[in-house]
MMTF fields as JSON, N, C-alpha, C and O atoms, coordinates in Angstrom:
{
  "mmtfVersion": "1.0.0",
  "mmtfProducer": "UNKNOWN",
  "numBonds": 467,
  "numAtoms": 468,
  "numGroups": 117,
  "numChains": 1,
  "numModels": 1,
  "chainsPerModel": [1],
  "groupsPerChain": [117],
  "chainIdList": ["A"],
  "bondAtomList": [4, 2, 8, 6, 12, 10, 16, 14, 20, 18, 24, 22, 28, 26, 32, 30, 36, 34, 40, 38, 44, 42, 48, 46, 52, 50, 56, 54, 60, 58, 64, 62, 68, 66, 72, 70, 76, 74, 80, 78, 84, 82, 88, 86, 92, 90, 96, 94, 100, 98, 104, 102, 108, 106, 112, 110, 116, 114, 120, 118, 124, 122, 128, 126, 132, 130, 136, 134, 140, 138, 144, 142, 148, 146, 152, 150, 156, 154, 160, 158, 164, 162, 168, 166, 172, 170, 176, 174, 180, 178, 184, 182, 188, 186, 192, 190, 196, 194, 200, 198, 204, 202, 208, 206, 212, 210, 216, 214, 220, 218, 224, 222, 228, 226, 232, 230, 236, 234, 240, 238, 244, 242, 248, 246, 252, 250, 256, 254, 260, 258, 264, 262, 268, 266, 272, 270, 276, 274, 280, 278, 284, 282, 288, 286, 292, 290, 296, 294, 300, 298, 304, 302, 308, 306, 312, 310, 316, 314, 320, 318, 324, 322, 328, 326, 332, 330, 336, 334, 340, 338, 344, 342, 348, 346, 352, 350, 356, 354, 360, 358, 364, 362, 368, 366, 372, 370, 376, 374, 380, 378, 384, 382, 388, 386, 392, 390, 396, 394, 400, 398, 404, 402, 408, 406, 412, 410, 416, 414, 420, 418, 424, 422, 428, 426, 432, 430, 436, 434, 440, 438, 444, 442, 448, 446, 452, 450, 456, 454, 460, 458, 464, 462],
  "bondOrderList": [1, 1, 1, 1, 1, 1, 1, 1, 1, 1, 1, 1, 1, 1, 1, 1, 1, 1, 1, 1, 1, 1, 1, 1, 1, 1, 1, 1, 1, 1, 1, 1, 1, 1, 1, 1, 1, 1, 1, 1, 1, 1, 1, 1, 1, 1, 1, 1, 1, 1, 1, 1, 1, 1, 1, 1, 1, 1, 1, 1, 1, 1, 1, 1, 1, 1, 1, 1, 1, 1, 1, 1, 1, 1, 1, 1, 1, 1, 1, 1, 1, 1, 1, 1, 1, 1, 1, 1, 1, 1, 1, 1, 1, 1, 1, 1, 1, 1, 1, 1, 1, 1, 1, 1, 1, 1, 1, 1, 1, 1, 1, 1, 1, 1, 1, 1],
  "groupList": [{"groupName": "UNK", "atomNameList": ["N", "CA", "C", "O"], "elementList": ["N", "C", "C", "O"], "formalChargeList": [0, 0, 0, 0], "bondAtomList": [1, 0, 2, 1, 3, 2], "bondOrderList": [1, 1, 2], "singleLetterCode": "X", "chemCompType": "L-PEPTIDE LINKING"}],
  "groupTypeList": [0, 0, 0, 0, 0, 0, 0, 0, 0, 0, 0, 0, 0, 0, 0, 0, 0, 0, 0, 0, 0, 0, 0, 0, 0, 0, 0, 0, 0, 0, 0, 0, 0, 0, 0, 0, 0, 0, 0, 0, 0, 0, 0, 0, 0, 0, 0, 0, 0, 0, 0, 0, 0, 0, 0, 0, 0, 0, 0, 0, 0, 0, 0, 0, 0, 0, 0, 0, 0, 0, 0, 0, 0, 0, 0, 0, 0, 0, 0, 0, 0, 0, 0, 0, 0, 0, 0, 0, 0, 0, 0, 0, 0, 0, 0, 0, 0, 0, 0, 0, 0, 0, 0, 0, 0, 0, 0, 0, 0, 0, 0, 0, 0, 0, 0, 0, 0],
  "groupIdList": [1, 2, 3, 4, 5, 6, 7, 8, 9, 10, 11, 12, 13, 14, 15, 16, 17, 18, 19, 20, 21, 22, 23, 24, 25, 26, 27, 28, 29, 30, 31, 32, 33, 34, 35, 36, 37, 38, 39, 40, 41, 42, 43, 44, 45, 46, 47, 48, 49, 50, 51, 52, 53, 54, 55, 56, 57, 58, 59, 60, 61, 62, 63, 64, 65, 66, 67, 68, 69, 70, 71, 72, 73, 74, 75, 76, 77, 78, 79, 80, 81, 82, 83, 84, 85, 86, 87, 88, 89, 90, 91, 92, 93, 94, 95, 96, 97, 98, 99, 100, 101, 102, 103, 104, 105, 106, 107, 108, 109, 110, 111, 112, 113, 114, 115, 116, 117],
  "secStructList": [7, 7, 7, 7, 7, 7, 6, 6, 1, 7, 2, 2, 2, 2, 2, 2, 2, 2, 2, 2, 2, 7, 1, 3, 3, 3, 3, 3, 7, 6, 6, 7, 2, 2, 2, 2, 2, 2, 2, 2, 2, 2, 2, 2, 6, 6, 7, 7, 7, 3, 3, 3, 3, 7, 7, 2, 2, 2, 2, 2, 2, 2, 2, 6, 6, 6, 7, 7, 1, 7, 3, 3, 3, 3, 6, 6, 3, 3, 3, 3, 1, 2, 2, 2, 2, 2, 2, 2, 2, 2, 2, 6, 2, 2, 2, 2, 2, 2, 2, 2, 6, 6, 1, 1, 7, 2, 2, 2, 2, 2, 2, 2, 2, 2, 2, 2, 7],
  "xCoordList": [22.998, 22.212, 21.113, 21.164, 19.915, 18.579, 18.546, 19.134, 18.061, 17.907, 16.405, 15.284, 16.794, 15.54, 14.709, 15.361, 13.629, 12.56, 11.743, 10.983, 11.706, 10.785, 9.819, 10.22, 8.561, 7.411, 7.528, 7.376, 7.746, 7.743, 8.9, 9.003, 9.884, 11.059, 10.949, 10.545, 11.299, 11.142, 12.143, 13.242, 11.753, 12.792, 14.224, 15.194, 14.451, 15.581, 16.409, 17.61, 15.736, 16.282, 16.678, 17.782, 15.876, 16.103, 17.35, 18.202, 17.701, 18.647, 19.916, 20.942, 19.664, 21.112, 21.618, 22.796, 20.453, 20.727, 21.428, 22.538, 21.065, 21.612, 22.867, 23.822, 23.012, 24.308, 25.534, 26.705, 24.998, 25.923, 26.032, 27.092, 25.223, 25.105, 25.963, 26.445, 26.115, 26.733, 27.839, 27.847, 28.995, 30.108, 30.124, 30.682, 29.434, 29.196, 27.899, 27.228, 27.296, 25.753, 25.586, 26.264, 24.733, 24.491, 22.644, 21.802, 22.416, 21.042, 20.776, 21.447, 19.798, 19.581, 18.106, 17.174, 18.1, 16.722, 16.809, 17.805, 15.76, 16.125, 16.167, 16.73, 15.614, 15.483, 16.659, 16.757, 17.714, 18.684, 19.934, 20.557, 20.256, 21.484, 22.722, 23.588, 22.893, 24.313, 24.141, 25.121, 23.081, 22.967, 23.664, 24.51, 23.178, 23.612, 24.985, 25.541, 25.606, 27.146, 27.777, 28.63, 27.335, 27.922, 27.93, 28.981, 26.955, 27.077, 27.788, 28.547, 27.685, 28.73, 30.126, 30.846, 30.603, 31.9, 32.268, 33.289, 31.671, 31.865, 31.777, 32.57, 30.899, 30.968, 32.401, 33.064, 32.676, 33.817, 35.158, 35.981, 35.26, 36.48, 36.218, 37.188, 34.951, 34.886, 34.113, 34.096, 33.37, 32.634, 31.031, 30.398, 30.516, 28.835, 28.203, 27.856, 28.07, 27.593, 25.942, 25.286, 25.546, 24.136, 23.468, 23.951, 22.299, 21.844, 20.298, 19.515, 19.932, 18.635, 17.999, 18.295, 17.105, 16.01, 15.03, 14.171, 15.251, 14.399, 13.051, 13.099, 12.059, 10.958, 10.936, 11.742, 10.25, 10.425, 10.587, 11.334, 9.895, 10.129, 11.423, 11.981, 12.111, 13.324, 14.492, 15.541, 14.22, 14.931, 15.461, 16.633, 14.214, 14.565, 15.363, 16.055, 15.217, 15.782, 17.112, 17.862, 17.68, 19.035, 19.805, 20.857, 19.123, 20.008, 19.595, 19.906, 18.81, 18.406, 18.201, 18.613, 17.402, 17.089, 18.348, 18.219, 19.384, 20.619, 21.306, 21.343, 21.884, 22.545, 21.6, 20.387, 22.32, 21.422, 21.604, 22.591, 20.963, 21.173, 22.04, 21.533, 23.08, 23.234, 24.003, 24.771, 23.755, 24.675, 25.369, 24.776, 26.672, 27.411, 27.886, 28.288, 27.944, 28.631, 29.593, 29.213, 30.786, 31.821, 32.263, 32.676, 32.209, 32.518, 31.717, 32.298, 30.365, 29.539, 29.672, 28.897, 30.79, 31.169, 30.638, 30.663, 30.066, 29.449, 30.758, 31.811, 30.603, 31.445, 30.971, 31.677, 29.724, 28.816, 28.529, 28.284, 28.433, 27.943, 28.943, 29.986, 28.34, 29.202, 30.62, 31.593, 30.653, 31.903, 32.741, 33.951, 32.376, 33.412, 34.135, 35.289, 33.005, 33.533, 34.654, 35.799, 34.254, 35.333, 36.422, 37.53, 36.238, 37.813, 38.585, 39.8, 37.939, 38.403, 39.127, 40.357, 38.315, 38.912, 40.116, 41.12, 40.14, 41.378, 42.379, 43.442, 42.18, 43.202, 43.857, 45.031, 43.382, 43.962, 43.499, 43.892, 42.646, 42.175, 40.914, 40.461, 40.36, 38.981, 39.421, 39.113, 40.126, 40.489, 40.981, 40.405, 42.019, 42.329, 41.289, 41.398, 40.217, 39.321, 38.307, 37.825, 38.189, 37.116, 37.901, 37.216, 39.35, 39.936, 39.834, 39.802, 39.791, 39.817, 38.516, 38.536, 37.498, 36.078, 35.811, 34.665, 36.87, 36.343, 35.588, 35.198, 35.374, 34.495, 35.356, 34.816, 36.611, 37.444, 38.591, 39.138, 39.032, 40.079, 41.32, 41.141, 42.608, 43.636, 43.323, 43.609, 42.749, 42.451, 41.467, 41.576, 40.596, 39.781, 40.901, 40.905, 41.658, 42.527, 43.181, 43.044, 43.952, 44.737, 43.964, 44.48, 42.655, 42.128, 41.547, 41.39, 41.301, 41.159, 42.407, 42.332, 43.682, 44.651, 45.144, 45.783, 44.869, 45.027, 44.172, 44.639, 42.923, 42.0, 42.393, 42.108, 42.93, 43.172, 44.414, 44.472, 45.447, 46.636, 46.362, 47.208],
  "yCoordList": [129.378, 129.04, 129.685, 130.914, 129.02, 129.462, 130.188, 129.602, 131.179, 131.861, 131.319, 131.311, 130.934, 130.222, 131.149, 132.063, 131.257, 132.081, 131.6, 130.707, 132.033, 131.523, 132.668, 133.645, 132.415, 133.613, 133.757, 134.91, 132.944, 133.139, 133.827, 134.111, 134.148, 135.038, 136.267, 136.754, 137.03, 138.365, 139.19, 138.714, 140.247, 140.815, 141.132, 141.104, 141.379, 141.489, 140.207, 140.22, 139.276, 137.709, 137.264, 136.781, 137.438, 137.334, 137.935, 137.205, 139.305, 139.875, 139.327, 139.098, 139.136, 138.656, 137.335, 137.029, 136.524, 135.079, 135.314, 134.785, 135.962, 136.447, 136.875, 136.372, 137.846, 138.336, 137.194, 137.188, 136.481, 135.296, 134.257, 133.632, 133.989, 132.853, 133.373, 132.508, 134.582, 134.886, 135.667, 136.488, 135.471, 135.984, 137.435, 138.286, 137.779, 139.188, 139.444, 138.679, 140.464, 140.706, 142.112, 142.876, 142.542, 143.889, 143.886, 143.156, 144.848, 145.403, 146.425, 147.435, 146.454, 147.4, 147.631, 147.025, 148.669, 148.887, 149.019, 149.539, 148.548, 148.383, 149.653, 149.737, 150.705, 152.087, 152.992, 154.121, 152.405, 153.276, 153.19, 152.151, 154.491, 154.459, 154.086, 153.457, 154.452, 154.057, 152.464, 151.803, 151.891, 150.524, 149.889, 148.995, 150.486, 149.975, 150.005, 149.202, 151.219, 151.515, 150.429, 149.703, 150.303, 149.243, 147.841, 147.201, 147.419, 145.971, 146.065, 145.14, 147.122, 146.99, 147.026, 146.127, 147.635, 147.622, 146.351, 145.92, 145.631, 144.289, 143.306, 142.365, 143.401, 142.632, 142.78, 141.834, 143.868, 144.212, 143.561, 142.894, 143.774, 142.915, 141.591, 140.932, 140.741, 139.469, 138.756, 137.526, 139.579, 139.206, 139.254, 140.28, 138.015, 138.048, 137.939, 136.883, 139.178, 139.087, 138.716, 138.727, 138.437, 138.322, 139.573, 140.504, 139.751, 141.274, 141.057, 140.44, 141.477, 141.472, 142.989, 144.111, 142.518, 144.009, 144.175, 143.353, 145.178, 145.145, 146.142, 147.172, 145.748, 146.615, 147.394, 147.073, 148.308, 149.213, 148.664, 149.248, 147.482, 146.897, 146.363, 146.466, 145.737, 145.248, 146.326, 146.137, 147.318, 148.663, 148.959, 148.988, 149.181, 149.485, 148.352, 148.674, 147.046, 146.073, 146.065, 145.75, 146.422, 146.554, 147.581, 147.355, 148.88, 150.042, 150.695, 151.843, 149.732, 150.342, 151.638, 152.265, 152.273, 153.543, 154.691, 155.915, 154.022, 154.774, 154.934, 156.015, 153.678, 153.672, 153.853, 153.644, 154.265, 154.357, 153.334, 152.653, 152.931, 152.028, 152.408, 153.458, 152.128, 150.41, 150.065, 150.85, 149.048, 148.59, 147.265, 146.204, 147.419, 146.151, 145.493, 146.202, 144.099, 143.249, 142.401, 141.84, 142.129, 141.397, 140.385, 140.908, 139.109, 138.349, 138.584, 138.513, 138.869, 139.229, 140.559, 141.006, 141.364, 142.719, 143.704, 143.547, 144.895, 145.957, 146.53, 146.488, 147.148, 147.727, 149.085, 150.064, 149.046, 150.594, 150.93, 149.888, 151.832, 152.33, 152.116, 151.464, 152.901, 153.006, 153.819, 153.441, 154.95, 155.589, 154.622, 154.618, 153.988, 153.177, 151.916, 151.5, 151.431, 150.34, 151.08, 150.642, 152.093, 152.879, 152.998, 152.781, 153.363, 153.821, 152.477, 152.465, 151.398, 150.189, 149.931, 149.877, 149.723, 149.411, 150.378, 149.845, 151.511, 152.526, 152.522, 152.959, 151.846, 151.73, 150.47, 150.406, 149.406, 148.318, 147.002, 145.844, 147.452, 146.615, 145.81, 144.982, 146.013, 145.259, 143.847, 142.989, 143.626, 142.309, 141.456, 140.381, 141.791, 140.96, 140.602, 139.579, 141.512, 141.449, 140.194, 139.284, 140.475, 139.396, 138.051, 137.029, 137.936, 136.611, 136.022, 134.801, 136.742, 136.434, 135.621, 134.578, 136.003, 135.323, 134.509, 134.088, 134.181, 133.165, 133.879, 133.108, 135.139, 135.577, 135.88, 136.168, 135.809, 136.094, 135.132, 135.124, 134.36, 133.439, 134.176, 135.215, 133.599, 133.878, 133.708, 134.664, 132.558, 132.634, 133.807, 134.322, 134.229, 135.35, 136.59, 137.326, 136.66, 137.999, 137.763, 138.495, 136.579, 136.241, 136.504, 137.088, 136.02, 135.871, 137.617, 138.016, 138.436, 139.794, 140.561, 141.593, 139.838, 140.689, 140.323, 141.086, 139.092, 138.734, 139.429, 139.821, 139.651, 140.203, 141.775, 142.393, 142.282, 143.922, 144.015, 144.997, 143.063, 143.373, 142.922, 143.055],
  "zCoordList": [139.164, 140.356, 140.58, 140.642, 140.748, 140.946, 142.27, 143.178, 142.525, 143.624, 144.318, 143.808, 145.496, 146.306, 146.883, 147.389, 146.992, 147.592, 148.422, 148.047, 149.625, 150.601, 151.16, 151.791, 150.853, 151.2, 152.567, 152.971, 153.353, 154.986, 155.477, 156.67, 154.524, 154.943, 154.82, 153.764, 155.906, 155.764, 154.665, 154.381, 154.173, 153.2, 153.957, 153.2, 155.111, 155.662, 156.009, 156.278, 155.973, 156.5, 154.848, 154.597, 154.019, 152.233, 151.987, 151.479, 152.275, 151.923, 152.434, 151.792, 153.81, 154.346, 153.88, 153.699, 153.693, 152.952, 151.755, 151.695, 150.807, 149.285, 149.537, 148.945, 150.436, 150.637, 151.006, 150.625, 151.663, 152.061, 151.104, 151.081, 150.394, 149.479, 148.115, 147.383, 147.841, 146.507, 146.726, 147.644, 145.817, 146.243, 145.793, 146.485, 144.478, 144.099, 144.019, 143.325, 144.637, 144.605, 144.461, 145.149, 143.617, 143.265, 143.707, 143.185, 144.717, 144.712, 143.982, 144.191, 142.991, 141.866, 141.72, 142.25, 140.859, 140.441, 138.924, 138.421, 138.148, 136.641, 135.988, 134.896, 136.55, 135.97, 136.354, 135.874, 137.379, 137.655, 136.81, 136.592, 136.322, 135.431, 136.139, 135.531, 137.483, 138.443, 138.39, 138.048, 138.675, 138.709, 137.382, 137.418, 136.245, 134.975, 134.591, 133.841, 135.293, 135.123, 135.871, 135.362, 137.165, 138.092, 137.332, 137.314, 136.795, 136.157, 135.04, 134.753, 134.26, 132.95, 133.676, 133.244, 134.448, 135.09, 135.442, 134.905, 136.233, 136.664, 135.516, 135.54, 134.493, 133.233, 132.486, 132.062, 132.425, 131.653, 132.437, 131.81, 133.591, 134.258, 134.236, 134.61, 133.835, 133.641, 134.638, 134.656, 135.603, 136.577, 136.363, 136.113, 136.501, 136.4, 137.699, 138.229, 138.204, 139.631, 139.492, 138.451, 140.643, 141.117, 141.085, 141.73, 140.349, 140.237, 140.794, 140.072, 141.861, 142.486, 142.245, 142.656, 141.482, 141.352, 142.576, 142.894, 143.11, 144.611, 144.407, 143.734, 144.976, 145.334, 146.447, 147.32, 146.651, 147.831, 149.175, 149.961, 149.563, 150.944, 151.022, 152.115, 149.974, 149.893, 149.966, 150.58, 149.36, 149.343, 150.866, 151.241, 151.678, 152.888, 153.751, 154.717, 153.338, 153.992, 153.742, 154.666, 152.4, 152.018, 152.758, 153.357, 152.662, 152.939, 154.427, 154.746, 155.324, 156.459, 156.597, 157.573, 155.423, 155.496, 154.996, 154.97, 154.677, 154.668, 153.25, 152.663, 152.717, 151.583, 150.276, 150.298, 149.155, 148.22, 147.228, 147.506, 146.063, 145.322, 144.159, 143.762, 143.388, 143.699, 145.056, 145.613, 145.417, 146.534, 146.33, 146.131, 146.398, 145.991, 147.093, 148.016, 147.232, 148.149, 147.592, 146.565, 147.987, 147.495, 148.686, 149.721, 148.613, 149.676, 150.976, 152.059, 150.897, 152.149, 152.618, 153.463, 152.031, 152.753, 151.932, 150.711, 152.536, 151.595, 151.057, 151.693, 149.664, 149.077, 148.86, 148.619, 148.969, 148.836, 147.605, 146.997, 146.926, 145.605, 144.511, 144.559, 143.351, 142.232, 142.305, 141.653, 143.14, 143.429, 144.347, 144.124, 145.12, 145.848, 144.979, 145.09, 144.032, 143.053, 142.192, 142.081, 141.675, 140.674, 141.38, 140.89, 142.631, 143.377, 143.505, 143.303, 143.82, 143.932, 142.829, 142.857, 141.61, 140.162, 139.876, 139.403, 140.066, 139.742, 140.39, 139.95, 141.989, 142.829, 142.449, 142.814, 141.783, 141.407, 142.432, 142.289, 143.401, 144.543, 144.135, 144.925, 142.987, 142.421, 142.289, 143.116, 141.27, 140.821, 141.877, 142.048, 142.658, 143.659, 144.711, 145.386, 144.849, 145.74, 145.261, 145.934, 143.978, 143.265, 143.053, 142.987, 142.931, 142.955, 144.382, 144.539, 145.251, 146.856, 146.981, 147.636, 146.445, 146.781, 145.637, 145.478, 144.676, 143.714, 142.434, 141.557, 142.274, 141.373, 140.098, 139.03, 140.238, 138.985, 139.119, 140.222, 138.241, 138.244, 137.567, 136.933, 137.722, 137.0, 135.455, 134.734, 134.868, 133.373, 133.03, 131.917, 133.828, 133.313, 133.105, 132.118, 133.999, 133.701, 132.335, 131.355, 132.407, 131.091, 129.768, 128.815, 129.777, 128.564, 128.299, 127.146, 129.374, 129.157, 128.573, 127.906, 128.958, 128.465, 127.278, 126.554, 126.999, 125.53, 124.644, 123.575, 124.947, 124.137, 124.023, 122.997, 124.905, 124.854, 123.922, 123.182, 123.881, 123.124, 121.802, 120.917]
}
């Protein structure tokens, strides 16, 4: 799916629209090692998130001056950063959450299990 860009749209409005339109979205910087680790973990479980590389104005719009990057949203809800994603994964709550928003199907899990064994 191509991401639409409306130049009249404020960075805050664009961020909110992207969050609502994508089941799994990461706001990232290309030079961030934690961002890379977050993407890798999601790819490993079979999810291909929408990744938005941000400029300085957009970073402020995403984190409202507070949260650091990467910032992950699943189903429109903020998960937070890499530490929260890893905690979800280790607790076994990540895959059900991804299935709930349609980002991971049962067949994806079956394929992963077959490849592991």
